[in-house]
LUMDOMI-822308 format. One line per field, with one value per atom (N, C-alpha, C, CB): residue in one letter; atom name; x, y, z. Coordinates in nm, 3 decimals. Glycine has a CB too. Layout:
N
r (a:...);
a (CA:...);
u (X:...);
v (Y:...);
w (Z:...);
***
This chain:
188
r (m:m:m:m:f:f:f:f:r:r:r:r:i:i:i:i:i:i:i:i:s:s:s:s:g:g:g:g:k:k:k:k:w:w:w:w:k:k:k:k:a:a:a:a:k:k:k:k:r:r:r:r:i:i:i:i:a:a:a:a:a:a:a:a:p:p:p:p:k:k:k:k:n:n:n:n:f:f:f:f:d:d:d:d:v:v:v:v:r:r:r:r:p:p:p:p:t:t:t:t:t:t:t:t:d:d:d:d:f:f:f:f:a:a:a:a:k:k:k:k:e:e:e:e:a:a:a:a:l:l:l:l:f:f:f:f:s:s:s:s:i:i:i:i:i:i:i:i:e:e:e:e:n:n:n:n:q:q:q:q:y:y:y:y:d:d:d:d:l:l:l:l:e:e:e:e:f:f:f:f:c:c:c:c:s:s:s:s:v:v:v:v:l:l:l:l:d:d:d:d:l:l:l:l:f:f:f:f:a:a:a:a:g:g:g:g:i:i:i:i:g:g:g:g:s:s:s:s:i:i:i:i:t:t:t:t:l:l:l:l:e:e:e:e:f:f:f:f:a:a:a:a:s:s:s:s:r:r:r:r:d:d:d:d:c:c:c:c:k:k:k:k:d:d:d:d:i:i:i:i:t:t:t:t:s:s:s:s:v:v:v:v:e:e:e:e:l:l:l:l:n:n:n:n:p:p:p:p:k:k:k:k:h:h:h:h:a:a:a:a:g:g:g:g:f:f:f:f:i:i:i:i:n:n:n:n:s:s:s:s:t:t:t:t:a:a:a:a:n:n:n:n:e:e:e:e:l:l:l:l:d:d:d:d:m:m:m:m:g:g:g:g:l:l:l:l:q:q:q:q:v:v:v:v:n:n:n:n:v:v:v:v:q:q:q:q:r:r:r:r:a:a:a:a:d:d:d:d:v:v:v:v:f:f:f:f:d:d:d:d:w:w:w:w:l:l:l:l:k:k:k:k:r:r:r:r:k:k:k:k:r:r:r:r:n:n:n:n:h:h:h:h:e:e:e:e:k:k:k:k:k:k:k:k:y:y:y:y:e:e:e:e:i:i:i:i:i:i:i:i:f:f:f:f:a:a:a:a:d:d:d:d:a:a:a:a:p:p:p:p:f:f:f:f:e:e:e:e:t:t:t:t:e:e:e:e:e:e:e:e:n:n:n:n:k:k:k:k:y:y:y:y:n:n:n:n:e:e:e:e:m:m:m:m:i:i:i:i:d:d:d:d:l:l:l:l:v:v:v:v:l:l:l:l:n:n:n:n:n:n:n:n:e:e:e:e:l:l:l:l:l:l:l:l:k:k:k:k:p:p:p:p:n:n:n:n:g:g:g:g:i:i:i:i:f:f:f:f:i:i:i:i:l:l:l:l:e:e:e:e:h:h:h:h:q:q:q:q:s:s:s:s:r:r:r:r:i:i:i:i:k:k:k:k:f:f:f:f:t:t:t:t:h:h:h:h:p:p:p:p:n:n:n:n:l:l:l:l:k:k:k:k:d:d:d:d:t:t:t:t:r:r:r:r:k:k:k:k:y:y:y:y:g:g:g:g:n:n:n:n:v:v:v:v:s:s:s:s:f:f:f:f:s:s:s:s:f:f:f:f:f:f:f:f:q:q:q:q:s:s:s:s:e:e:e:e:p:p:p:p:i:i:i:i:s:s:s:s:k:k:k:k);
a (N:CA:C:CB:N:CA:C:CB:N:CA:C:CB:N:CA:C:CB:N:CA:C:CB:N:CA:C:CB:N:CA:C:CB:N:CA:C:CB:N:CA:C:CB:N:CA:C:CB:N:CA:C:CB:N:CA:C:CB:N:CA:C:CB:N:CA:C:CB:N:CA:C:CB:N:CA:C:CB:N:CA:C:CB:N:CA:C:CB:N:CA:C:CB:N:CA:C:CB:N:CA:C:CB:N:CA:C:CB:N:CA:C:CB:N:CA:C:CB:N:CA:C:CB:N:CA:C:CB:N:CA:C:CB:N:CA:C:CB:N:CA:C:CB:N:CA:C:CB:N:CA:C:CB:N:CA:C:CB:N:CA:C:CB:N:CA:C:CB:N:CA:C:CB:N:CA:C:CB:N:CA:C:CB:N:CA:C:CB:N:CA:C:CB:N:CA:C:CB:N:CA:C:CB:N:CA:C:CB:N:CA:C:CB:N:CA:C:CB:N:CA:C:CB:N:CA:C:CB:N:CA:C:CB:N:CA:C:CB:N:CA:C:CB:N:CA:C:CB:N:CA:C:CB:N:CA:C:CB:N:CA:C:CB:N:CA:C:CB:N:CA:C:CB:N:CA:C:CB:N:CA:C:CB:N:CA:C:CB:N:CA:C:CB:N:CA:C:CB:N:CA:C:CB:N:CA:C:CB:N:CA:C:CB:N:CA:C:CB:N:CA:C:CB:N:CA:C:CB:N:CA:C:CB:N:CA:C:CB:N:CA:C:CB:N:CA:C:CB:N:CA:C:CB:N:CA:C:CB:N:CA:C:CB:N:CA:C:CB:N:CA:C:CB:N:CA:C:CB:N:CA:C:CB:N:CA:C:CB:N:CA:C:CB:N:CA:C:CB:N:CA:C:CB:N:CA:C:CB:N:CA:C:CB:N:CA:C:CB:N:CA:C:CB:N:CA:C:CB:N:CA:C:CB:N:CA:C:CB:N:CA:C:CB:N:CA:C:CB:N:CA:C:CB:N:CA:C:CB:N:CA:C:CB:N:CA:C:CB:N:CA:C:CB:N:CA:C:CB:N:CA:C:CB:N:CA:C:CB:N:CA:C:CB:N:CA:C:CB:N:CA:C:CB:N:CA:C:CB:N:CA:C:CB:N:CA:C:CB:N:CA:C:CB:N:CA:C:CB:N:CA:C:CB:N:CA:C:CB:N:CA:C:CB:N:CA:C:CB:N:CA:C:CB:N:CA:C:CB:N:CA:C:CB:N:CA:C:CB:N:CA:C:CB:N:CA:C:CB:N:CA:C:CB:N:CA:C:CB:N:CA:C:CB:N:CA:C:CB:N:CA:C:CB:N:CA:C:CB:N:CA:C:CB:N:CA:C:CB:N:CA:C:CB:N:CA:C:CB:N:CA:C:CB:N:CA:C:CB:N:CA:C:CB:N:CA:C:CB:N:CA:C:CB:N:CA:C:CB:N:CA:C:CB:N:CA:C:CB:N:CA:C:CB:N:CA:C:CB:N:CA:C:CB:N:CA:C:CB:N:CA:C:CB:N:CA:C:CB:N:CA:C:CB:N:CA:C:CB:N:CA:C:CB:N:CA:C:CB:N:CA:C:CB:N:CA:C:CB:N:CA:C:CB:N:CA:C:CB:N:CA:C:CB:N:CA:C:CB:N:CA:C:CB:N:CA:C:CB:N:CA:C:CB:N:CA:C:CB:N:CA:C:CB:N:CA:C:CB:N:CA:C:CB:N:CA:C:CB:N:CA:C:CB:N:CA:C:CB:N:CA:C:CB:N:CA:C:CB:N:CA:C:CB:N:CA:C:CB:N:CA:C:CB:N:CA:C:CB:N:CA:C:CB:N:CA:C:CB:N:CA:C:CB:N:CA:C:CB:N:CA:C:CB:N:CA:C:CB:N:CA:C:CB:N:CA:C:CB:N:CA:C:CB:N:CA:C:CB:N:CA:C:CB:N:CA:C:CB:N:CA:C:CB:N:CA:C:CB:N:CA:C:CB:N:CA:C:CB:N:CA:C:CB:N:CA:C:CB:N:CA:C:CB:N:CA:C:CB:N:CA:C:CB:N:CA:C:CB);
u (2.901:2.770:2.802:2.716:2.698:2.703:2.565:2.760:2.558:2.439:2.412:2.453:2.280:2.240:2.233:2.099:2.292:2.306:2.182:2.420:2.124:2.018:1.913:2.077:1.800:1.707:1.593:1.776:1.527:1.414:1.445:1.372:1.564:1.608:1.713:1.671:1.703:1.798:1.804:1.758:1.929:1.958:1.935:1.867:1.901:1.886:2.023:1.819:2.037:2.167:2.155:2.217:2.262:2.267:2.383:2.285:2.359:2.456:2.484:2.410:2.606:2.650:2.699:2.756:2.702:2.750:2.899:2.732:2.930:3.063:3.178:3.070:3.157:3.266:3.294:3.238:3.225:3.241:3.363:3.117:3.459:3.582:3.561:3.700:3.503:3.475:3.522:3.322:3.529:3.564:3.475:3.713:3.349:3.256:3.312:3.112:3.281:3.320:3.260:3.265:3.337:3.296:3.179:3.421:3.097:2.990:3.038:2.922:3.147:3.205:3.244:3.324:3.315:3.352:3.235:3.443:3.142:3.023:2.934:2.947:2.915:2.845:2.911:2.839:3.038:3.115:3.105:3.262:3.121:3.109:2.973:3.130:2.865:2.732:2.697:2.627:2.757:2.730:2.791:2.794:2.908:2.972:2.888:3.117:2.850:2.775:2.637:2.755:2.568:2.430:2.430:2.348:2.554:2.570:2.570:2.701:2.619:2.632:2.528:2.765:2.459:2.366:2.231:2.431:2.117:1.995:1.994:1.875:2.011:2.034:1.908:2.069:1.793:1.677:1.692:1.547:1.769:1.779:1.917:1.749:1.994:2.130:2.139:2.233:2.229:2.268:2.403:2.278:2.411:2.533:2.588:2.500:2.723:2.797:2.881:2.886:2.860:2.936:3.026:2.846:3.154:3.256:3.319:3.367:3.348:3.391:3.292:3.525:3.166:3.054:3.051:2.933:3.134:3.143:3.007:3.196:2.964:2.822:2.719:2.824:2.759:2.654:2.635:2.534:2.728:2.722:2.686:2.856:2.758:2.745:2.625:2.881:2.600:2.487:2.356:2.495:2.347:2.213:2.203:2.207:2.310:2.302:2.242:2.447:2.291:2.230:2.085:2.308:2.043:1.914:1.825:1.904:1.871:1.793:1.756:1.871:1.854:1.840:1.764:1.983:1.687:1.597:1.664:1.523:1.791:1.861:1.787:2.017:1.741:1.658:1.739:1.553:1.865:1.943:2.086:1.941:2.110:2.236:2.278:2.234:2.394:2.457:2.575:2.508:2.575:2.679:2.753:2.622:2.891:2.978:3.055:3.072:3.040:3.106:3.140:3.021:3.265:3.313:3.266:3.470:3.272:3.244:3.093:3.282:3.063:2.924:2.843:2.913:2.896:2.823:2.793:2.897:2.888:2.867:2.760:2.997:2.769:2.675:2.534:2.715:2.523:2.395:2.339:2.411:2.427:2.391:2.334:2.510:2.397:2.347:2.204:2.443:2.192:2.068:1.954:2.079:1.984:1.880:1.845:1.930:1.950:1.916:1.842:2.047:1.874:1.804:1.656:1.865:1.635:1.496:1.416:1.495:1.480:1.419:1.375:1.524:1.454:1.430:1.353:1.560:1.287:1.215:1.290:1.099:1.425:1.511:1.550:1.642:1.485:1.518:1.514:1.427:1.416:1.405:1.513:1.270:1.573:1.678:1.806:1.686:1.835:1.969:1.985:1.999:2.087:2.121:2.261:2.111:2.262:2.388:2.447:2.364:2.570:2.644:2.764:2.690:2.771:2.885:2.992:2.848:3.102:3.211:3.340:3.167:3.455:3.574:3.571:3.689:3.596:3.577:3.654:3.623:3.788:3.867:3.815:4.005:3.776:3.713:3.593:3.680:3.501:3.372:3.403:3.290:3.494:3.531:3.584:3.656:3.656:3.715:3.604:3.818:3.503:3.392:3.295:3.316:3.304:3.206:3.260:3.165:3.368:3.414:3.314:3.524:3.303:3.204:3.060:3.251:3.024:2.899:2.796:2.897:2.667:2.566:2.537:2.434:2.541:2.506:2.617:2.482:2.575:2.673:2.614:2.700:2.704:2.669:2.708:2.737:2.627:2.663:2.774:2.544:2.761:2.854:2.904:2.787:3.034:3.099:3.176:3.193:3.159:3.226:3.302:3.126:3.421:3.505:3.577:3.604:3.558:3.629:3.695:3.524:3.816:3.891:3.952:3.996:3.987:4.056:4.170:4.109:4.194:4.302:4.442:4.295:4.462:4.598:4.620:4.619:4.533:4.539:4.668:4.408:4.740:4.863:4.835:4.952:4.921:4.891:4.875:4.990:4.951:4.936:4.805:5.038:4.741:4.605:4.502:4.574:4.525:4.431:4.444:4.456:4.566:4.586:4.514:4.735:4.530:4.460:4.312:4.491:4.256:4.121:4.062:4.094:4.141:4.108:4.109:4.209:4.206:4.209:4.097:4.340:4.064:3.951:3.819:3.939:3.799:3.676:3.663:3.660:3.778:3.779:3.789:3.887:3.870:3.884:3.772:4.014:3.697:3.590:3.455:3.571:3.460:3.345:3.228:3.307:3.248:3.141:3.070:3.197:3.140:3.085:3.004:3.192:2.897:2.834:2.911:2.699:2.897:2.977:2.991:2.916:2.885:2.891:2.929:2.758:2.976:2.994:3.119:3.001:3.116:3.231:3.269:3.198:3.398:3.448:3.508:3.555:3.461:3.510:3.583:3.396:3.700:3.785:3.824:3.911:3.783:3.821:3.950:3.708:4.049:4.176:4.251:4.261:4.355:4.439:4.495:4.555:4.498:4.541:4.685:4.509:4.765:4.905:4.933:4.972:4.830:4.842:4.796:4.755:4.879:4.853:4.853:4.960:4.738:4.728:4.768:4.587:4.824:4.866:4.809:5.027:4.684:4.614:4.552:4.503:4.560:4.505:4.355:4.530:4.280:4.136:4.104:4.063:4.210:4.185:4.136:4.310:4.020:3.956:3.987:3.801:3.982:3.995:4.027:3.867:4.095:4.102:4.067:4.250:3.977:3.938:3.984:3.777:4.047:4.106:4.023:4.257:3.989:3.919:3.997:3.772:4.091:4.177:4.262:4.096:4.260:4.351:4.277:4.403:4.158:4.076:4.063:3.938:4.084:4.064:3.977:4.189:3.905:3.824:3.882:3.673:3.921:3.976:3.861:4.115:3.842:3.738:3.793:3.668:3.753:3.805:3.682:3.872:3.705:3.608:3.633:3.614:3.520:3.532:3.624:3.402:3.640:3.727:3.850:3.647:3.962:4.086:4.055:4.225:4.107:4.097:4.187:4.135:4.131:4.211:4.275:4.116:4.405:4.484:4.491:4.629);
v (3.835:3.759:3.627:3.736:3.576:3.448:3.388:3.447:3.258:3.182:3.108:3.082:3.110:3.029:2.890:3.077:2.793:2.656:2.575:2.590:2.589:2.501:2.564:2.382:2.496:2.551:2.626:2.638:2.716:2.794:2.868:2.890:2.934:3.023:2.948:3.160:2.822:2.746:2.804:2.599:2.825:2.873:3.024:2.797:3.093:3.240:3.303:3.291:3.385:3.460:3.598:3.468:3.634:3.754:3.838:3.727:3.953:4.039:4.161:4.084:4.164:4.282:4.389:4.247:4.511:4.619:4.591:4.759:4.630:4.606:4.659:4.668:4.769:4.831:4.766:4.977:4.655:4.579:4.496:4.492:4.507:4.423:4.300:4.498:4.198:4.071:3.947:4.059:3.839:3.712:3.611:3.676:3.595:3.493:3.353:3.505:3.268:3.121:3.073:3.033:2.991:2.936:2.835:2.866:2.814:2.723:2.582:2.722:2.544:2.412:2.395:2.389:2.482:2.479:2.485:2.593:2.578:2.598:2.471:2.708:2.402:2.275:2.173:2.221:2.158:2.064:2.099:2.065:2.228:2.276:2.239:2.431:2.271:2.251:2.102:2.332:2.022:1.877:1.823:1.798:1.872:1.834:1.885:1.889:2.008:2.069:2.001:2.227:1.975:1.919:1.772:1.935:1.705:1.570:1.564:1.511:1.678:1.685:1.765:1.743:1.858:1.950:1.955:2.095:1.977:2.016:2.170:1.953:2.233:2.376:2.455:2.420:2.399:2.472:2.503:2.391:2.427:2.443:2.498:2.316:2.546:2.594:2.746:2.541:2.790:2.935:2.935:2.995:3.031:3.050:3.187:3.024:3.193:3.318:3.320:3.332:3.424:3.435:3.552:3.447:3.530:3.640:3.670:3.602:3.800:3.848:3.812:3.795:3.855:3.810:3.855:3.850:3.958:4.006:4.055:3.895:3.992:4.026:3.925:4.043:3.834:3.740:3.610:3.802:3.572:3.438:3.326:3.406:3.315:3.203:3.239:3.181:3.353:3.396:3.360:3.551:3.398:3.378:3.222:3.465:3.158:3.005:2.939:2.940:2.977:2.920:2.962:2.961:3.091:3.125:3.056:3.258:3.037:2.960:2.823:2.947:2.771:2.627:2.623:2.557:2.724:2.730:2.757:2.603:2.798:2.836:2.962:2.863:2.966:3.078:3.187:3.019:3.154:3.245:3.253:3.198:3.363:3.385:3.524:3.361:3.534:3.668:3.685:3.683:3.793:3.820:3.945:3.838:3.929:4.042:4.083:4.007:4.213:4.264:4.405:4.249:4.443:4.580:4.682:4.581:4.652:4.740:4.782:4.671:4.908:4.942:4.916:5.088:4.925:4.903:4.754:4.954:4.669:4.524:4.486:4.449:4.538:4.512:4.550:4.586:4.663:4.712:4.629:4.847:4.575:4.486:4.357:4.458:4.300:4.179:4.199:4.131:4.319:4.349:4.359:4.467:4.440:4.466:4.338:4.576:4.262:4.131:4.032:4.061:4.022:3.938:3.973:3.941:4.109:4.159:4.135:4.307:4.156:4.132:3.985:4.168:3.892:3.744:3.691:3.666:3.782:3.748:3.670:3.677:3.700:3.636:3.740:3.575:3.848:3.956:3.918:4.068:3.830:3.789:3.685:3.736:3.620:3.518:3.574:3.421:3.691:3.743:3.872:3.768:3.871:3.984:4.029:3.952:4.143:4.201:4.296:4.276:4.270:4.364:4.417:4.295:4.549:4.609:4.635:4.733:4.560:4.565:4.502:4.486:4.541:4.466:4.337:4.542:4.232:4.098:4.078:3.995:4.116:4.096:4.175:4.133:4.297:4.378:4.315:4.517:4.273:4.209:4.084:4.162:4.003:3.869:3.909:3.780:4.008:4.055:4.101:4.171:4.168:4.218:4.108:4.317:3.998:3.889:3.785:3.817:3.814:3.720:3.675:3.773:3.547:3.488:3.539:3.510:3.575:3.620:3.513:3.683:3.537:3.430:3.365:3.485:3.433:3.375:3.285:3.490:3.154:3.058:3.002:2.941:2.952:2.908:2.761:2.999:2.686:2.560:2.570:2.492:2.668:2.685:2.827:2.648:2.842:2.968:2.952:3.010:3.036:3.037:3.167:3.018:3.166:3.280:3.278:3.292:3.369:3.379:3.517:3.366:3.523:3.644:3.673:3.639:3.802:3.830:3.734:3.975:3.698:3.599:3.646:3.566:3.773:3.824:3.831:3.964:3.772:3.765:3.686:3.698:3.736:3.674:3.551:3.779:3.450:3.337:3.364:3.241:3.459:3.499:3.556:3.598:3.628:3.674:3.574:3.772:3.464:3.352:3.286:3.250:3.264:3.202:3.279:3.192:3.411:3.500:3.475:3.653:3.477:3.455:3.315:3.477:3.211:3.078:3.080:2.972:3.143:3.153:3.233:3.218:3.344:3.432:3.350:3.569:3.278:3.201:3.094:3.145:3.013:2.901:2.929:2.820:3.035:3.071:3.161:3.141:3.225:3.313:3.234:3.432:3.102:3.020:3.066:3.031:3.094:3.130:3.006:3.220:2.889:2.769:2.689:2.689:2.626:2.530:2.408:2.499:2.319:2.199:2.119:2.112:2.107:2.027:2.110:1.956:2.231:2.336:2.314:2.477:2.378:2.370:2.510:2.279:2.537:2.665:2.628:2.739:2.683:2.654:2.776:2.609:2.762:2.870:2.847:2.881:2.936:2.930:3.007:2.989:2.944:3.011:2.955:2.994:3.011:2.969:2.834:3.074:2.742:2.607:2.595:2.519:2.699:2.698:2.702:2.811:2.754:2.774:2.641:2.901:2.591:2.466:2.495:2.357:2.448:2.475:2.350:2.521:2.380:2.270:2.303:2.255:2.314:2.355:2.231:2.460:2.226:2.099:2.081:2.105:2.183:2.170:2.147:2.293:2.141:2.108:1.967:2.127:1.958:1.825:1.774:1.834:1.862:1.824:1.948:1.754:1.926:2.033:1.965:2.105:2.039:1.989:2.098:1.960:2.042:2.136:2.131:2.098:2.248:2.262:2.360:2.308:2.314:2.402:2.485:2.491:2.620:2.704:2.753:2.827:2.696:2.725:2.602:2.774:2.620:2.513:2.551:2.466:2.455:2.478:2.396:2.439:2.462:2.393:2.394:2.470:2.283:2.257:2.252:2.126:2.328:2.329:2.295:2.476:2.204:2.172:2.261:2.019:2.273:2.351:2.294:2.371:2.164:2.094:2.035:1.982:2.033:1.973:1.829:1.979:1.783:1.653:1.563:1.649:1.461:1.364:1.263:1.286:1.242:1.150:1.012:1.204);
w (2.498:2.489:2.558:2.332:2.640:2.690:2.684:2.828:2.712:2.696:2.832:2.573:2.866:2.984:2.927:3.052:2.998:2.952:2.974:3.021:3.094:3.131:3.223:3.195:3.251:3.340:3.271:3.432:3.347:3.300:3.173:3.405:3.176:3.063:2.975:3.120:2.962:2.872:2.736:2.860:2.683:2.544:2.538:2.436:2.644:2.645:2.627:2.779:2.522:2.512:2.566:2.367:2.642:2.712:2.650:2.865:2.597:2.542:2.635:2.407:2.672:2.748:2.660:2.846:2.706:2.623:2.589:2.697:2.462:2.406:2.493:2.270:2.566:2.636:2.772:2.655:2.804:2.928:2.909:2.963:3.003:3.005:3.083:3.062:3.030:3.101:3.019:3.131:3.089:3.029:3.090:3.048:3.038:3.096:3.072:3.031:3.171:3.165:3.035:3.294:2.968:2.839:2.861:2.767:2.759:2.762:2.802:2.627:2.735:2.763:2.906:2.678:2.962:3.104:3.200:3.133:3.170:3.245:3.257:3.183:3.139:3.136:3.228:2.992:3.213:3.291:3.442:3.243:3.478:3.618:3.675:3.628:3.605:3.660:3.660:3.578:3.575:3.587:3.724:3.460:3.757:3.884:3.997:3.896:3.994:4.109:4.125:4.086:4.016:4.035:4.073:3.906:4.058:4.106:4.261:4.050:4.321:4.472:4.536:4.512:4.478:4.544:4.464:4.555:4.543:4.485:4.488:4.559:4.373:4.371:4.425:4.224:4.426:4.469:4.620:4.438:4.697:4.832:4.880:4.894:4.782:4.818:4.822:4.718:4.910:4.917:4.845:5.073:4.752:4.662:4.675:4.512:4.682:4.683:4.557:4.813:4.470:4.346:4.355:4.225:4.373:4.388:4.257:4.490:4.233:4.109:4.002:4.077:4.029:3.947:3.806:4.008:3.768:3.630:3.581:3.537:3.473:3.420:3.451:3.268:3.541:3.587:3.522:3.579:3.442:3.377:3.474:3.312:3.579:3.676:3.762:3.768:3.809:3.892:3.819:3.923:3.691:3.615:3.591:3.464:3.573:3.547:3.669:3.515:3.788:3.908:3.928:4.029:3.894:3.903:3.808:3.889:3.687:3.584:3.629:3.455:3.712:3.759:3.892:3.778:3.923:4.045:4.174:4.061:4.176:4.295:4.346:4.268:4.470:4.526:4.601:4.624:4.634:4.719:4.667:4.868:4.584:4.525:4.560:4.376:4.621:4.644:4.547:4.796:4.470:4.375:4.423:4.231:4.431:4.466:4.347:4.580:4.313:4.195:4.218:4.071:4.194:4.224:4.117:4.233:3.994:3.886:3.889:3.751:3.907:3.921:3.790:3.962:3.671:3.555:3.546:3.435:3.580:3.578:3.677:3.608:3.805:3.909:3.863:4.036:3.804:3.749:3.640:3.698:3.558:3.449:3.501:3.361:3.606:3.665:3.722:3.773:3.801:3.854:3.755:3.924:3.653:3.548:3.470:3.449:3.439:3.367:3.456:3.316:3.586:3.670:3.677:3.800:3.686:3.696:3.570:3.727:3.459:3.322:3.308:3.205:3.370:3.357:3.472:3.346:3.552:3.672:3.773:3.637:3.783:3.884:3.994:3.816:3.991:4.095:4.237:4.081:4.276:4.408:4.450:4.428:4.348:4.373:4.388:4.269:4.328:4.311:4.393:4.161:4.486:4.562:4.522:4.711:4.450:4.399:4.501:4.265:4.541:4.631:4.556:4.766:4.545:4.485:4.584:4.417:4.572:4.673:4.612:4.807:4.668:4.649:4.719:4.690:4.647:4.697:4.829:4.591:4.832:4.937:5.066:4.897:5.045:5.154:5.201:5.112:5.110:5.146:5.239:5.010:5.187:5.266:5.413:5.182:5.420:5.551:5.641:5.531:5.587:5.667:5.717:5.586:5.638:5.671:5.769:5.544:5.837:5.934:6.031:6.002:6.052:6.145:6.137:6.281:6.007:5.981:5.988:5.857:6.022:6.038:5.905:6.100:5.796:5.660:5.615:5.550:5.579:5.532:5.399:5.642:5.321:5.185:5.157:5.084:5.079:5.032:4.927:4.977:4.840:4.726:4.719:4.594:4.716:4.690:4.560:4.809:4.469:4.340:4.321:4.228:4.276:4.249:4.113:4.358:4.034:3.898:3.905:3.763:3.976:3.976:3.840:4.080:3.818:3.688:3.665:3.683:3.543:3.508:3.539:3.362:3.553:3.589:3.739:3.530:3.814:3.958:4.000:4.016:4.087:4.128:4.221:4.199:4.228:4.309:4.453:4.293:4.508:4.651:4.680:4.691:4.586:4.607:4.600:4.516:4.520:4.524:4.658:4.410:4.708:4.836:4.952:4.863:4.940:5.040:5.031:5.016:4.914:4.899:4.944:4.762:4.923:4.972:5.127:4.916:5.184:5.338:5.392:5.388:5.325:5.375:5.368:5.286:5.258:5.251:5.347:5.122:5.361:5.448:5.600:5.409:5.631:5.772:5.827:5.792:5.742:5.790:5.807:5.689:5.790:5.822:5.733:5.976:5.606:5.516:5.452:5.408:5.455:5.407:5.512:5.352:5.466:5.554:5.562:5.512:5.660:5.683:5.555:5.792:5.471:5.356:5.226:5.340:5.252:5.143:5.062:5.204:4.945:4.854:4.807:4.733:4.798:4.740:4.606:4.835:4.499:4.369:4.307:4.282:4.274:4.225:4.077:4.314:3.997:3.856:3.838:3.764:3.766:3.751:3.627:3.882:3.591:3.476:3.514:3.442:3.411:3.442:3.473:3.334:3.448:3.482:3.631:3.417:3.704:3.849:3.916:3.899:4.004:4.074:4.225:4.036:4.297:4.437:4.518:4.472:4.632:4.725:4.866:4.730:4.878:5.001:5.072:4.967:5.199:5.269:5.245:5.427:5.206:5.182:5.037:5.230:4.953:4.811:4.791:4.729:4.732:4.708:4.568:4.727:4.468:4.330:4.241:4.283:4.131:4.029:3.895:4.025:3.819:3.683:3.585:3.670:3.479:3.374:3.246:3.340:3.188:3.062:2.980:3.080:2.909:2.829:2.918:2.735:2.902:2.984:3.110:2.900:3.134:3.252:3.342:3.210:3.472:3.565:3.673:3.619:3.732:3.856:3.971:3.832:4.071:4.191:4.301:4.246:4.357:4.457:4.600:4.425:4.690:4.825:4.924:4.857:5.014:5.107:5.236:5.134:5.321:5.435:5.542:5.488:5.541:5.633:5.558:5.706:5.619:5.544:5.510:5.634:5.398:5.349:5.437:5.199:5.491:5.575:5.474:5.688:5.497:5.409:5.471:5.385);
***
């Protein structure tokens, strides 16, 4: 179960079937994350890409906050179907485009694609190895998926520390951290 924190569907509780193996972002971490995002972006005019969308906790949060263009990539067909059906039940169906695919394969296919995003969010499984995280960072940043003012936000275990030239900031919330990467390397 997760809760939509703010927006049109504020306080709406979403219950996924018990047999779903997911770990939605905690309310505490999600509130902090969206506070950071909404200080930088007007979500109504943003394109968002949600990688490893799970059961849609982040996708639906963006949609509830009036984001009109959200692409969610999720491999598990039951999870992808759940995001689709929940979005439709909440009248968010036109805002949310669910694509069932392996995130790494999807990113490789999208090289130099015309579609670009202000915000890309990824919440890979917690057991993801550091080298796979680095591969994902490179695929997102090198495939020109971010708009010039865009940000790639990676949710990961706090024990993992990144040293990438495009790393802008890392915020820790218990055992979960969000690392923020810019489309251009940070000049020192």
